[in-house]
Legacy VTK file of the C-alpha trace (Angstrom):
# vtk DataFile Version 3.0
C-alpha trace
ASCII
DATASET POLYDATA
POINTS 104 float
34.392 19.881 16.064
31.113 19.878 17.582
29.242 21.017 13.823
31.468 18.909 11.975
30.367 15.613 14.387
26.520 17.398 13.952
26.527 17.657 9.967
28.488 13.575 9.964
25.134 12.394 12.271
23.120 13.880 9.936
24.752 12.372 6.389
24.226 9.099 8.207
20.279 9.561 9.724
19.322 11.408 6.601
20.231 9.237 3.436
18.399 6.297 5.638
14.890 8.217 6.360
14.856 9.079 2.613
16.179 5.271 0.936
13.090 4.007 3.165
10.575 5.890 2.217
11.613 5.797 -1.533
11.289 1.152 -1.473
7.699 0.952 0.547
5.998 1.726 -1.962
2.918 -0.396 -3.070
0.561 -0.815 -6.110
-2.735 -1.923 -4.003
-3.932 -2.687 -7.468
-1.546 -5.599 -7.997
0.647 -6.255 -4.886
0.379 -9.928 -3.362
-0.380 -10.066 0.059
3.391 -10.718 1.260
4.151 -6.809 -0.587
0.996 -5.459 0.946
2.578 -6.340 4.676
6.085 -5.242 3.767
4.936 -1.468 2.354
1.940 -0.655 4.376
2.411 0.268 8.124
-0.376 -1.159 10.579
-1.292 -3.594 7.959
-0.816 -7.592 8.908
-0.774 -10.903 7.348
-5.208 -11.003 7.365
-5.824 -6.857 6.523
-3.788 -7.677 3.348
-5.263 -11.320 2.825
-8.213 -9.365 3.021
-7.130 -6.395 0.745
-6.381 -9.184 -1.811
-9.936 -10.947 -1.407
-11.573 -7.883 -1.472
-10.466 -6.564 -4.511
-10.835 -10.290 -6.279
-14.637 -9.921 -5.906
-14.923 -6.537 -6.218
-12.427 -5.025 -8.909
-9.723 -2.746 -8.475
-9.162 0.066 -6.327
-10.357 3.213 -7.755
-9.246 5.846 -4.718
-6.895 5.261 -1.598
-9.594 6.199 0.329
-12.150 2.759 -0.991
-9.501 0.445 1.147
-11.108 1.633 3.652
-14.295 -0.889 2.762
-11.782 -3.806 3.526
-12.568 -5.583 6.584
-9.905 -4.127 9.087
-8.692 -0.929 6.887
-9.722 2.115 8.435
-9.036 6.069 7.116
-6.009 6.070 9.639
-4.569 3.577 8.080
-5.131 4.849 4.830
-3.623 8.065 5.598
-1.277 6.572 7.568
-0.197 5.107 4.234
-0.812 7.082 1.884
2.748 8.608 0.530
3.561 4.865 -0.243
0.109 3.493 -1.719
0.000 3.829 -5.407
-2.870 3.345 -7.702
-1.874 0.992 -10.266
-3.295 0.030 -13.804
-6.934 -0.087 -13.164
-7.322 -1.984 -16.785
-8.965 -5.335 -17.019
-9.357 -5.459 -13.465
-12.381 -3.079 -13.393
-15.236 -6.124 -13.601
-15.371 -8.080 -10.712
-15.052 -11.877 -10.670
-18.792 -12.397 -9.897
-19.422 -10.118 -12.783
-16.705 -12.005 -15.428
-18.762 -15.255 -13.874
-21.868 -14.167 -15.136
-20.693 -13.437 -18.790
-18.473 -16.570 -19.137
LINES 1 105
104 0 1 2 3 4 5 6 7 8 9 10 11 12 13 14 15 16 17 18 19 20 21 22 23 24 25 26 27 28 29 30 31 32 33 34 35 36 37 38 39 40 41 42 43 44 45 46 47 48 49 50 51 52 53 54 55 56 57 58 59 60 61 62 63 64 65 66 67 68 69 70 71 72 73 74 75 76 77 78 79 80 81 82 83 84 85 86 87 88 89 90 91 92 93 94 95 96 97 98 99 100 101 102 103
């Protein structure tokens, strides 16, 4: 009976951990502020806004480590979220906004 309770407890807890990890992935090159706050540990609204602003000015992130260049984000935050971060499609997002203005 003791083993049954332990197995039952594991069956109840384990799927929740797996589902939680699977649901909180985010594409840092396309996500809005809300998605960043909900998916990334240690990222509040202010940091999420800074990520979106940085991306708008400098173009798409080419590596996860580049997030550490954003004000309020350090390498510790990047490391804690490594499994959650996705680098999405870089096409048409690599040219910073300042560059686009000059060519128009």
